[in-house]
mmCIF file of the C-alpha atoms, coordinates in Angstrom:
data_MODEL
# 
_entry.id   MODEL 
# 
loop_
_atom_site.group_PDB 
_atom_site.id 
_atom_site.type_symbol 
_atom_site.label_atom_id 
_atom_site.label_alt_id 
_atom_site.label_comp_id 
_atom_site.label_asym_id 
_atom_site.label_entity_id 
_atom_site.label_seq_id 
_atom_site.pdbx_PDB_ins_code 
_atom_site.Cartn_x 
_atom_site.Cartn_y 
_atom_site.Cartn_z 
_atom_site.occupancy 
_atom_site.B_iso_or_equiv 
_atom_site.pdbx_formal_charge 
_atom_site.auth_seq_id 
_atom_site.auth_comp_id 
_atom_site.auth_asym_id 
_atom_site.auth_atom_id 
_atom_site.pdbx_PDB_model_num 
ATOM 1   C CA . MET A 1 1   ? 122.591 72.490 126.034 1.00 0.00 ? 1   MET A CA 1 
ATOM 2   C CA . HIS A 1 2   ? 123.958 71.270 129.366 1.00 0.00 ? 2   HIS A CA 1 
ATOM 3   C CA . PRO A 1 3   ? 126.334 68.330 128.749 1.00 0.00 ? 3   PRO A CA 1 
ATOM 4   C CA . ALA A 1 4   ? 124.206 65.994 130.910 1.00 0.00 ? 4   ALA A CA 1 
ATOM 5   C CA . ASP A 1 5   ? 121.156 66.692 128.705 1.00 0.00 ? 5   ASP A CA 1 
ATOM 6   C CA . ARG A 1 6   ? 122.861 65.801 125.432 1.00 0.00 ? 6   ARG A CA 1 
ATOM 7   C CA . PRO A 1 7   ? 121.282 62.693 123.850 1.00 0.00 ? 7   PRO A CA 1 
ATOM 8   C CA . ARG A 1 8   ? 124.283 60.375 124.214 1.00 0.00 ? 8   ARG A CA 1 
ATOM 9   C CA . GLU A 1 9   ? 124.975 61.367 127.816 1.00 0.00 ? 9   GLU A CA 1 
ATOM 10  C CA . LYS A 1 10  ? 121.274 61.079 128.639 1.00 0.00 ? 10  LYS A CA 1 
ATOM 11  C CA . LEU A 1 11  ? 121.136 57.595 127.121 1.00 0.00 ? 11  LEU A CA 1 
ATOM 12  C CA . VAL A 1 12  ? 124.096 56.444 129.220 1.00 0.00 ? 12  VAL A CA 1 
ATOM 13  C CA . ARG A 1 13  ? 122.576 57.945 132.359 1.00 0.00 ? 13  ARG A CA 1 
ATOM 14  C CA . LYS A 1 14  ? 118.902 56.998 131.950 1.00 0.00 ? 14  LYS A CA 1 
ATOM 15  C CA . GLY A 1 15  ? 118.748 54.342 129.244 1.00 0.00 ? 15  GLY A CA 1 
ATOM 16  C CA . SER A 1 16  ? 117.461 54.519 125.676 1.00 0.00 ? 16  SER A CA 1 
ATOM 17  C CA . ALA A 1 17  ? 113.788 54.367 126.729 1.00 0.00 ? 17  ALA A CA 1 
ATOM 18  C CA . ALA A 1 18  ? 114.114 57.778 128.408 1.00 0.00 ? 18  ALA A CA 1 
ATOM 19  C CA . LEU A 1 19  ? 114.927 59.502 125.105 1.00 0.00 ? 19  LEU A CA 1 
ATOM 20  C CA . SER A 1 20  ? 112.404 60.991 122.710 1.00 0.00 ? 20  SER A CA 1 
ATOM 21  C CA . ASP A 1 21  ? 112.236 59.932 119.062 1.00 0.00 ? 21  ASP A CA 1 
ATOM 22  C CA . PHE A 1 22  ? 113.970 63.198 118.189 1.00 0.00 ? 22  PHE A CA 1 
ATOM 23  C CA . GLU A 1 23  ? 116.880 62.490 120.584 1.00 0.00 ? 23  GLU A CA 1 
ATOM 24  C CA . LEU A 1 24  ? 117.267 58.919 119.323 1.00 0.00 ? 24  LEU A CA 1 
ATOM 25  C CA . LEU A 1 25  ? 117.446 60.206 115.759 1.00 0.00 ? 25  LEU A CA 1 
ATOM 26  C CA . GLU A 1 26  ? 120.133 62.707 116.756 1.00 0.00 ? 26  GLU A CA 1 
ATOM 27  C CA . ILE A 1 27  ? 122.255 59.840 118.102 1.00 0.00 ? 27  ILE A CA 1 
ATOM 28  C CA . ILE A 1 28  ? 121.840 57.774 114.928 1.00 0.00 ? 28  ILE A CA 1 
ATOM 29  C CA . ILE A 1 29  ? 122.637 60.762 112.690 1.00 0.00 ? 29  ILE A CA 1 
ATOM 30  C CA . GLY A 1 30  ? 125.674 61.662 114.782 1.00 0.00 ? 30  GLY A CA 1 
ATOM 31  C CA . SER A 1 31  ? 126.481 65.120 113.477 1.00 0.00 ? 31  SER A CA 1 
ATOM 32  C CA . GLY A 1 32  ? 125.292 67.500 110.830 1.00 0.00 ? 32  GLY A CA 1 
ATOM 33  C CA . ASN A 1 33  ? 127.234 69.045 107.997 1.00 0.00 ? 33  ASN A CA 1 
ATOM 34  C CA . GLY A 1 34  ? 127.578 72.313 106.144 1.00 0.00 ? 34  GLY A CA 1 
ATOM 35  C CA . LYS A 1 35  ? 124.087 71.961 104.687 1.00 0.00 ? 35  LYS A CA 1 
ATOM 36  C CA . ASN A 1 36  ? 122.127 71.374 107.903 1.00 0.00 ? 36  ASN A CA 1 
ATOM 37  C CA . ASP A 1 37  ? 122.778 70.835 111.590 1.00 0.00 ? 37  ASP A CA 1 
ATOM 38  C CA . VAL A 1 38  ? 121.812 67.585 113.286 1.00 0.00 ? 38  VAL A CA 1 
ATOM 39  C CA . SER A 1 39  ? 118.681 68.958 114.986 1.00 0.00 ? 39  SER A CA 1 
ATOM 40  C CA . LEU A 1 40  ? 117.188 70.162 111.708 1.00 0.00 ? 40  LEU A CA 1 
ATOM 41  C CA . ILE A 1 41  ? 117.952 66.852 109.994 1.00 0.00 ? 41  ILE A CA 1 
ATOM 42  C CA . ALA A 1 42  ? 116.371 64.937 112.919 1.00 0.00 ? 42  ALA A CA 1 
ATOM 43  C CA . LYS A 1 43  ? 113.208 67.070 112.743 1.00 0.00 ? 43  LYS A CA 1 
ATOM 44  C CA . ARG A 1 44  ? 112.770 66.340 109.044 1.00 0.00 ? 44  ARG A CA 1 
ATOM 45  C CA . ILE A 1 45  ? 113.252 62.600 109.525 1.00 0.00 ? 45  ILE A CA 1 
ATOM 46  C CA . GLN A 1 46  ? 110.826 62.690 112.447 1.00 0.00 ? 46  GLN A CA 1 
ATOM 47  C CA . ARG A 1 47  ? 108.187 64.153 110.119 1.00 0.00 ? 47  ARG A CA 1 
ATOM 48  C CA . LEU A 1 48  ? 108.577 61.072 107.929 1.00 0.00 ? 48  LEU A CA 1 
ATOM 49  C CA . LEU A 1 49  ? 108.191 58.770 110.930 1.00 0.00 ? 49  LEU A CA 1 
ATOM 50  C CA . VAL A 1 50  ? 104.934 60.473 111.935 1.00 0.00 ? 50  VAL A CA 1 
ATOM 51  C CA . LYS A 1 51  ? 103.486 59.328 108.591 1.00 0.00 ? 51  LYS A CA 1 
ATOM 52  C CA . GLY A 1 52  ? 104.475 55.740 109.409 1.00 0.00 ? 52  GLY A CA 1 
ATOM 53  C CA . THR A 1 53  ? 107.569 53.621 108.865 1.00 0.00 ? 53  THR A CA 1 
ATOM 54  C CA . HIS A 1 54  ? 106.389 52.906 105.304 1.00 0.00 ? 54  HIS A CA 1 
ATOM 55  C CA . ALA A 1 55  ? 107.184 56.544 104.499 1.00 0.00 ? 55  ALA A CA 1 
ATOM 56  C CA . VAL A 1 56  ? 110.804 56.160 105.608 1.00 0.00 ? 56  VAL A CA 1 
ATOM 57  C CA . THR A 1 57  ? 112.432 54.967 102.390 1.00 0.00 ? 57  THR A CA 1 
ATOM 58  C CA . MET A 1 58  ? 115.917 55.361 100.985 1.00 0.00 ? 58  MET A CA 1 
ATOM 59  C CA . GLU A 1 59  ? 114.604 57.823 98.422  1.00 0.00 ? 59  GLU A CA 1 
ATOM 60  C CA . ALA A 1 60  ? 112.802 59.920 101.025 1.00 0.00 ? 60  ALA A CA 1 
ATOM 61  C CA . LEU A 1 61  ? 115.777 59.985 103.381 1.00 0.00 ? 61  LEU A CA 1 
ATOM 62  C CA . VAL A 1 62  ? 118.442 60.955 100.877 1.00 0.00 ? 62  VAL A CA 1 
ATOM 63  C CA . GLY A 1 63  ? 116.049 63.631 99.639  1.00 0.00 ? 63  GLY A CA 1 
ATOM 64  C CA . ILE A 1 64  ? 116.580 65.443 102.951 1.00 0.00 ? 64  ILE A CA 1 
ATOM 65  C CA . LYS A 1 65  ? 119.451 67.905 102.831 1.00 0.00 ? 65  LYS A CA 1 
ATOM 66  C CA . GLY A 1 66  ? 122.272 66.654 105.022 1.00 0.00 ? 66  GLY A CA 1 
ATOM 67  C CA . VAL A 1 67  ? 121.311 62.957 104.850 1.00 0.00 ? 67  VAL A CA 1 
ATOM 68  C CA . ASN A 1 68  ? 123.766 60.875 102.859 1.00 0.00 ? 68  ASN A CA 1 
ATOM 69  C CA . THR A 1 69  ? 123.460 57.223 101.896 1.00 0.00 ? 69  THR A CA 1 
ATOM 70  C CA . ALA A 1 70  ? 125.398 56.036 104.958 1.00 0.00 ? 70  ALA A CA 1 
ATOM 71  C CA . THR A 1 71  ? 123.074 57.834 107.382 1.00 0.00 ? 71  THR A CA 1 
ATOM 72  C CA . ALA A 1 72  ? 119.987 56.634 105.506 1.00 0.00 ? 72  ALA A CA 1 
ATOM 73  C CA . CYS A 1 73  ? 121.269 53.051 105.725 1.00 0.00 ? 73  CYS A CA 1 
ATOM 74  C CA . LYS A 1 74  ? 121.740 53.376 109.508 1.00 0.00 ? 74  LYS A CA 1 
ATOM 75  C CA . ILE A 1 75  ? 118.162 54.549 109.982 1.00 0.00 ? 75  ILE A CA 1 
ATOM 76  C CA . LEU A 1 76  ? 116.665 51.895 107.708 1.00 0.00 ? 76  LEU A CA 1 
ATOM 77  C CA . ALA A 1 77  ? 118.725 49.175 109.406 1.00 0.00 ? 77  ALA A CA 1 
ATOM 78  C CA . ALA A 1 78  ? 117.557 50.333 112.859 1.00 0.00 ? 78  ALA A CA 1 
ATOM 79  C CA . LEU A 1 79  ? 113.919 50.247 111.771 1.00 0.00 ? 79  LEU A CA 1 
ATOM 80  C CA . GLN A 1 80  ? 114.293 46.783 110.252 1.00 0.00 ? 80  GLN A CA 1 
ATOM 81  C CA . LEU A 1 81  ? 115.928 45.366 113.383 1.00 0.00 ? 81  LEU A CA 1 
ATOM 82  C CA . THR A 1 82  ? 113.112 46.786 115.487 1.00 0.00 ? 82  THR A CA 1 
ATOM 83  C CA . GLU A 1 83  ? 110.491 45.241 113.235 1.00 0.00 ? 83  GLU A CA 1 
ATOM 84  C CA . ARG A 1 84  ? 112.185 41.844 113.274 1.00 0.00 ? 84  ARG A CA 1 
ATOM 85  C CA . HIS A 1 85  ? 112.996 41.549 116.952 1.00 0.00 ? 85  HIS A CA 1 
ATOM 86  C CA . TYR A 1 86  ? 110.458 43.688 118.767 1.00 0.00 ? 86  TYR A CA 1 
ATOM 87  C CA . ILE A 1 87  ? 107.308 44.721 116.942 1.00 0.00 ? 87  ILE A CA 1 
ATOM 88  C CA . GLN A 1 88  ? 106.479 41.314 115.481 1.00 0.00 ? 88  GLN A CA 1 
ATOM 89  C CA . HIS A 1 89  ? 106.901 39.603 118.862 1.00 0.00 ? 89  HIS A CA 1 
ATOM 90  C CA . ALA A 1 90  ? 105.344 42.217 121.131 1.00 0.00 ? 90  ALA A CA 1 
ATOM 91  C CA . GLU A 1 91  ? 102.841 40.595 123.465 1.00 0.00 ? 91  GLU A CA 1 
ATOM 92  C CA . PRO A 1 92  ? 100.046 42.647 125.043 1.00 0.00 ? 92  PRO A CA 1 
ATOM 93  C CA . ILE A 1 93  ? 100.395 43.554 128.712 1.00 0.00 ? 93  ILE A CA 1 
ATOM 94  C CA . LEU A 1 94  ? 97.084  42.209 129.985 1.00 0.00 ? 94  LEU A CA 1 
ATOM 95  C CA . THR A 1 95  ? 97.549  41.007 133.550 1.00 0.00 ? 95  THR A CA 1 
ATOM 96  C CA . LEU A 1 96  ? 99.078  42.261 136.767 1.00 0.00 ? 96  LEU A CA 1 
ATOM 97  C CA . ASN A 1 97  ? 101.788 39.613 136.429 1.00 0.00 ? 97  ASN A CA 1 
ATOM 98  C CA . ASP A 1 98  ? 102.618 40.929 132.948 1.00 0.00 ? 98  ASP A CA 1 
ATOM 99  C CA . MET A 1 99  ? 103.176 44.377 134.470 1.00 0.00 ? 99  MET A CA 1 
ATOM 100 C CA . LEU A 1 100 ? 105.208 43.128 137.437 1.00 0.00 ? 100 LEU A CA 1 
ATOM 101 C CA . ALA A 1 101 ? 107.469 41.083 135.167 1.00 0.00 ? 101 ALA A CA 1 
ATOM 102 C CA . ARG A 1 102 ? 108.634 44.308 133.527 1.00 0.00 ? 102 ARG A CA 1 
ATOM 103 C CA . LEU A 1 103 ? 109.450 45.916 136.881 1.00 0.00 ? 103 LEU A CA 1 
ATOM 104 C CA . HIS A 1 104 ? 111.688 43.248 138.365 1.00 0.00 ? 104 HIS A CA 1 
ATOM 105 C CA . ASP A 1 105 ? 114.867 45.227 137.699 1.00 0.00 ? 105 ASP A CA 1 
ATOM 106 C CA . ILE A 1 106 ? 113.816 48.228 139.830 1.00 0.00 ? 106 ILE A CA 1 
ATOM 107 C CA . ARG A 1 107 ? 112.311 46.323 142.769 1.00 0.00 ? 107 ARG A CA 1 
ATOM 108 C CA . LEU A 1 108 ? 115.509 46.223 144.836 1.00 0.00 ? 108 LEU A CA 1 
ATOM 109 C CA . ARG A 1 109 ? 117.104 49.483 143.676 1.00 0.00 ? 109 ARG A CA 1 
ATOM 110 C CA . GLN A 1 110 ? 118.469 51.777 146.405 1.00 0.00 ? 110 GLN A CA 1 
ATOM 111 C CA . GLN A 1 111 ? 117.010 54.865 144.701 1.00 0.00 ? 111 GLN A CA 1 
ATOM 112 C CA . GLU A 1 112 ? 113.447 55.455 143.644 1.00 0.00 ? 112 GLU A CA 1 
ATOM 113 C CA . TYR A 1 113 ? 112.862 55.002 139.929 1.00 0.00 ? 113 TYR A CA 1 
ATOM 114 C CA . PHE A 1 114 ? 109.661 56.272 138.343 1.00 0.00 ? 114 PHE A CA 1 
ATOM 115 C CA . ILE A 1 115 ? 108.708 54.305 135.217 1.00 0.00 ? 115 ILE A CA 1 
ATOM 116 C CA . CYS A 1 116 ? 106.052 54.998 132.600 1.00 0.00 ? 116 CYS A CA 1 
ATOM 117 C CA . MET A 1 117 ? 104.855 52.437 130.063 1.00 0.00 ? 117 MET A CA 1 
ATOM 118 C CA . THR A 1 118 ? 102.826 53.709 127.111 1.00 0.00 ? 118 THR A CA 1 
ATOM 119 C CA . LEU A 1 119 ? 100.458 51.236 125.461 1.00 0.00 ? 119 LEU A CA 1 
ATOM 120 C CA . ASP A 1 120 ? 98.566  51.115 122.178 1.00 0.00 ? 120 ASP A CA 1 
ATOM 121 C CA . GLY A 1 121 ? 94.895  50.183 121.777 1.00 0.00 ? 121 GLY A CA 1 
ATOM 122 C CA . GLY A 1 122 ? 95.775  46.486 121.874 1.00 0.00 ? 122 GLY A CA 1 
ATOM 123 C CA . GLN A 1 123 ? 97.585  46.939 125.213 1.00 0.00 ? 123 GLN A CA 1 
ATOM 124 C CA . ARG A 1 124 ? 100.928 46.339 123.518 1.00 0.00 ? 124 ARG A CA 1 
ATOM 125 C CA . LEU A 1 125 ? 103.919 48.245 124.815 1.00 0.00 ? 125 LEU A CA 1 
ATOM 126 C CA . ILE A 1 126 ? 104.913 51.268 122.763 1.00 0.00 ? 126 ILE A CA 1 
ATOM 127 C CA . ALA A 1 127 ? 107.706 52.475 125.041 1.00 0.00 ? 127 ALA A CA 1 
ATOM 128 C CA . GLU A 1 128 ? 108.949 52.072 128.589 1.00 0.00 ? 128 GLU A CA 1 
ATOM 129 C CA . ARG A 1 129 ? 110.735 55.108 130.020 1.00 0.00 ? 129 ARG A CA 1 
ATOM 130 C CA . THR A 1 130 ? 112.506 56.036 133.224 1.00 0.00 ? 130 THR A CA 1 
ATOM 131 C CA . ILE A 1 131 ? 110.912 59.410 133.924 1.00 0.00 ? 131 ILE A CA 1 
ATOM 132 C CA . THR A 1 132 ? 112.906 60.321 137.031 1.00 0.00 ? 132 THR A CA 1 
ATOM 133 C CA . VAL A 1 133 ? 115.426 58.875 139.457 1.00 0.00 ? 133 VAL A CA 1 
ATOM 134 C CA . GLY A 1 134 ? 115.075 60.118 143.037 1.00 0.00 ? 134 GLY A CA 1 
ATOM 135 C CA . THR A 1 135 ? 116.849 59.799 146.372 1.00 0.00 ? 135 THR A CA 1 
ATOM 136 C CA . LEU A 1 136 ? 116.467 57.006 148.908 1.00 0.00 ? 136 LEU A CA 1 
ATOM 137 C CA . ASP A 1 137 ? 112.913 58.003 149.769 1.00 0.00 ? 137 ASP A CA 1 
ATOM 138 C CA . THR A 1 138 ? 111.826 60.652 147.273 1.00 0.00 ? 138 THR A CA 1 
ATOM 139 C CA . VAL A 1 139 ? 111.035 60.533 143.576 1.00 0.00 ? 139 VAL A CA 1 
ATOM 140 C CA . MET A 1 140 ? 109.477 63.422 141.736 1.00 0.00 ? 140 MET A CA 1 
ATOM 141 C CA . ALA A 1 141 ? 107.297 63.058 138.660 1.00 0.00 ? 141 ALA A CA 1 
ATOM 142 C CA . HIS A 1 142 ? 104.934 65.522 137.056 1.00 0.00 ? 142 HIS A CA 1 
ATOM 143 C CA . PRO A 1 143 ? 101.795 64.678 135.044 1.00 0.00 ? 143 PRO A CA 1 
ATOM 144 C CA . ARG A 1 144 ? 102.884 67.155 132.348 1.00 0.00 ? 144 ARG A CA 1 
ATOM 145 C CA . GLU A 1 145 ? 106.063 65.196 131.617 1.00 0.00 ? 145 GLU A CA 1 
ATOM 146 C CA . ILE A 1 146 ? 104.398 61.787 131.823 1.00 0.00 ? 146 ILE A CA 1 
ATOM 147 C CA . PHE A 1 147 ? 101.506 62.628 129.513 1.00 0.00 ? 147 PHE A CA 1 
ATOM 148 C CA . GLY A 1 148 ? 103.787 64.591 127.221 1.00 0.00 ? 148 GLY A CA 1 
ATOM 149 C CA . TYR A 1 149 ? 105.461 61.298 126.323 1.00 0.00 ? 149 TYR A CA 1 
ATOM 150 C CA . ALA A 1 150 ? 102.112 59.477 126.138 1.00 0.00 ? 150 ALA A CA 1 
ATOM 151 C CA . ILE A 1 151 ? 100.679 62.040 123.714 1.00 0.00 ? 151 ILE A CA 1 
ATOM 152 C CA . ALA A 1 152 ? 103.837 61.918 121.574 1.00 0.00 ? 152 ALA A CA 1 
ATOM 153 C CA . ASP A 1 153 ? 103.529 58.109 121.453 1.00 0.00 ? 153 ASP A CA 1 
ATOM 154 C CA . ARG A 1 154 ? 99.816  58.334 120.542 1.00 0.00 ? 154 ARG A CA 1 
ATOM 155 C CA . ALA A 1 155 ? 99.172  56.004 123.450 1.00 0.00 ? 155 ALA A CA 1 
ATOM 156 C CA . ALA A 1 156 ? 95.723  54.682 124.359 1.00 0.00 ? 156 ALA A CA 1 
ATOM 157 C CA . SER A 1 157 ? 96.702  54.119 127.993 1.00 0.00 ? 157 SER A CA 1 
ATOM 158 C CA . ILE A 1 158 ? 99.640  54.197 130.378 1.00 0.00 ? 158 ILE A CA 1 
ATOM 159 C CA . ILE A 1 159 ? 100.947 52.208 133.323 1.00 0.00 ? 159 ILE A CA 1 
ATOM 160 C CA . VAL A 1 160 ? 103.147 53.992 135.843 1.00 0.00 ? 160 VAL A CA 1 
ATOM 161 C CA . ALA A 1 161 ? 105.270 52.429 138.548 1.00 0.00 ? 161 ALA A CA 1 
ATOM 162 C CA . HIS A 1 162 ? 107.963 53.186 141.065 1.00 0.00 ? 162 HIS A CA 1 
ATOM 163 C CA . ASN A 1 163 ? 109.944 51.330 143.689 1.00 0.00 ? 163 ASN A CA 1 
ATOM 164 C CA . HIS A 1 164 ? 110.273 51.851 147.452 1.00 0.00 ? 164 HIS A CA 1 
ATOM 165 C CA . PRO A 1 165 ? 113.875 51.258 148.604 1.00 0.00 ? 165 PRO A CA 1 
ATOM 166 C CA . SER A 1 166 ? 112.562 50.987 152.181 1.00 0.00 ? 166 SER A CA 1 
ATOM 167 C CA . GLY A 1 167 ? 111.144 47.584 151.260 1.00 0.00 ? 167 GLY A CA 1 
ATOM 168 C CA . ASP A 1 168 ? 107.556 48.511 152.162 1.00 0.00 ? 168 ASP A CA 1 
ATOM 169 C CA . PRO A 1 169 ? 105.268 48.858 149.122 1.00 0.00 ? 169 PRO A CA 1 
ATOM 170 C CA . GLU A 1 170 ? 102.492 50.714 150.964 1.00 0.00 ? 170 GLU A CA 1 
ATOM 171 C CA . PRO A 1 171 ? 101.756 54.050 149.243 1.00 0.00 ? 171 PRO A CA 1 
ATOM 172 C CA . SER A 1 172 ? 102.655 57.335 150.885 1.00 0.00 ? 172 SER A CA 1 
ATOM 173 C CA . ILE A 1 173 ? 100.430 60.409 150.932 1.00 0.00 ? 173 ILE A CA 1 
ATOM 174 C CA . LYS A 1 174 ? 102.492 61.834 148.048 1.00 0.00 ? 174 LYS A CA 1 
ATOM 175 C CA . ASP A 1 175 ? 101.977 58.594 146.094 1.00 0.00 ? 175 ASP A CA 1 
ATOM 176 C CA . VAL A 1 176 ? 98.216  58.859 146.556 1.00 0.00 ? 176 VAL A CA 1 
ATOM 177 C CA . GLN A 1 177 ? 98.172  62.511 145.528 1.00 0.00 ? 177 GLN A CA 1 
ATOM 178 C CA . LEU A 1 178 ? 100.243 61.858 142.406 1.00 0.00 ? 178 LEU A CA 1 
ATOM 179 C CA . THR A 1 179 ? 98.001  58.957 141.386 1.00 0.00 ? 179 THR A CA 1 
ATOM 180 C CA . GLN A 1 180 ? 94.912  61.134 141.732 1.00 0.00 ? 180 GLN A CA 1 
ATOM 181 C CA . GLN A 1 181 ? 96.562  63.833 139.599 1.00 0.00 ? 181 GLN A CA 1 
ATOM 182 C CA . LEU A 1 182 ? 97.541  61.322 136.917 1.00 0.00 ? 182 LEU A CA 1 
ATOM 183 C CA . ALA A 1 183 ? 94.066  59.769 136.811 1.00 0.00 ? 183 ALA A CA 1 
ATOM 184 C CA . ALA A 1 184 ? 92.481  63.229 136.438 1.00 0.00 ? 184 ALA A CA 1 
ATOM 185 C CA . ALA A 1 185 ? 94.982  64.272 133.746 1.00 0.00 ? 185 ALA A CA 1 
ATOM 186 C CA . GLY A 1 186 ? 94.380  61.029 131.873 1.00 0.00 ? 186 GLY A CA 1 
ATOM 187 C CA . GLN A 1 187 ? 90.654  61.714 131.757 1.00 0.00 ? 187 GLN A CA 1 
ATOM 188 C CA . LEU A 1 188 ? 91.277  65.191 130.351 1.00 0.00 ? 188 LEU A CA 1 
ATOM 189 C CA . VAL A 1 189 ? 93.552  64.046 127.525 1.00 0.00 ? 189 VAL A CA 1 
ATOM 190 C CA . GLY A 1 190 ? 91.771  60.755 126.830 1.00 0.00 ? 190 GLY A CA 1 
ATOM 191 C CA . ILE A 1 191 ? 94.649  58.492 127.828 1.00 0.00 ? 191 ILE A CA 1 
ATOM 192 C CA . ALA A 1 192 ? 93.625  56.112 130.599 1.00 0.00 ? 192 ALA A CA 1 
ATOM 193 C CA . LEU A 1 193 ? 95.794  55.373 133.616 1.00 0.00 ? 193 LEU A CA 1 
ATOM 194 C CA . ARG A 1 194 ? 95.566  51.573 133.748 1.00 0.00 ? 194 ARG A CA 1 
ATOM 195 C CA . ASP A 1 195 ? 97.464  51.187 136.986 1.00 0.00 ? 195 ASP A CA 1 
ATOM 196 C CA . HIS A 1 196 ? 100.021 52.660 139.326 1.00 0.00 ? 196 HIS A CA 1 
ATOM 197 C CA . LEU A 1 197 ? 102.263 49.993 140.813 1.00 0.00 ? 197 LEU A CA 1 
ATOM 198 C CA . ILE A 1 198 ? 104.653 50.261 143.725 1.00 0.00 ? 198 ILE A CA 1 
ATOM 199 C CA . VAL A 1 199 ? 107.234 47.479 143.939 1.00 0.00 ? 199 VAL A CA 1 
ATOM 200 C CA . ALA A 1 200 ? 109.552 46.700 146.844 1.00 0.00 ? 200 ALA A CA 1 
ATOM 201 C CA . LYS A 1 201 ? 111.432 43.910 148.577 1.00 0.00 ? 201 LYS A CA 1 
ATOM 202 C CA . MET A 1 202 ? 108.376 43.030 150.663 1.00 0.00 ? 202 MET A CA 1 
ATOM 203 C CA . GLY A 1 203 ? 105.966 42.835 147.739 1.00 0.00 ? 203 GLY A CA 1 
ATOM 204 C CA . TYR A 1 204 ? 103.938 45.211 145.619 1.00 0.00 ? 204 TYR A CA 1 
ATOM 205 C CA . PHE A 1 205 ? 100.933 47.510 145.715 1.00 0.00 ? 205 PHE A CA 1 
ATOM 206 C CA . SER A 1 206 ? 98.501  47.952 142.821 1.00 0.00 ? 206 SER A CA 1 
ATOM 207 C CA . TYR A 1 207 ? 96.069  50.854 142.858 1.00 0.00 ? 207 TYR A CA 1 
ATOM 208 C CA . ARG A 1 208 ? 93.841  49.018 140.389 1.00 0.00 ? 208 ARG A CA 1 
ATOM 209 C CA . GLN A 1 209 ? 93.830  45.847 142.474 1.00 0.00 ? 209 GLN A CA 1 
ATOM 210 C CA . HIS A 1 210 ? 92.831  47.879 145.560 1.00 0.00 ? 210 HIS A CA 1 
ATOM 211 C CA . HIS A 1 211 ? 90.010  49.558 143.590 1.00 0.00 ? 211 HIS A CA 1 
ATOM 212 C CA . LEU A 1 212 ? 91.633  52.987 143.874 1.00 0.00 ? 212 LEU A CA 1 
ATOM 213 C CA . LEU A 1 213 ? 91.448  53.674 140.126 1.00 0.00 ? 213 LEU A CA 1 
# 
């Protein structure tokens, strides 16, 4: 694996939201041992998570070869913190203002950031990820990567957004083409594209608000 693609380096570079569940587990586990390497341990814990957090118990974790009590405690503590400080207080993203409030930090960036928010059936945020970081005027994103995360999250819908460092939020031809591709891909996989937002110093542009979705 290229050093820049290792989970810890990727987290530093892109933020924790850009990592998959598997990569986050690898960071928590740290390293494997003589019984199993870290990737195999992470895969087995991920299988527990797919069943639901109720399946992730101390007994189930220490039953996995390579997981000791200390590692199991780290995982259980991380899940409990998430439940206390995020899940129980997650508010649905219902309005345009709700969406824009989550994009304030990229509005004035000097590079283009492409963000994807995955939402559950109640319009609550599952995850917010930085998909790509581009140059001053170019950001590349592919529907395959975006919906790959959405499918993994079991999302009901997604919201995508990017910033324009130029200050003008008007969409480019490439922006329009990408939005059309995402809308078509969403129909195929059954995950709706709720909106594509462009934010900039001079304001914002919403495809949904302009009846383009």
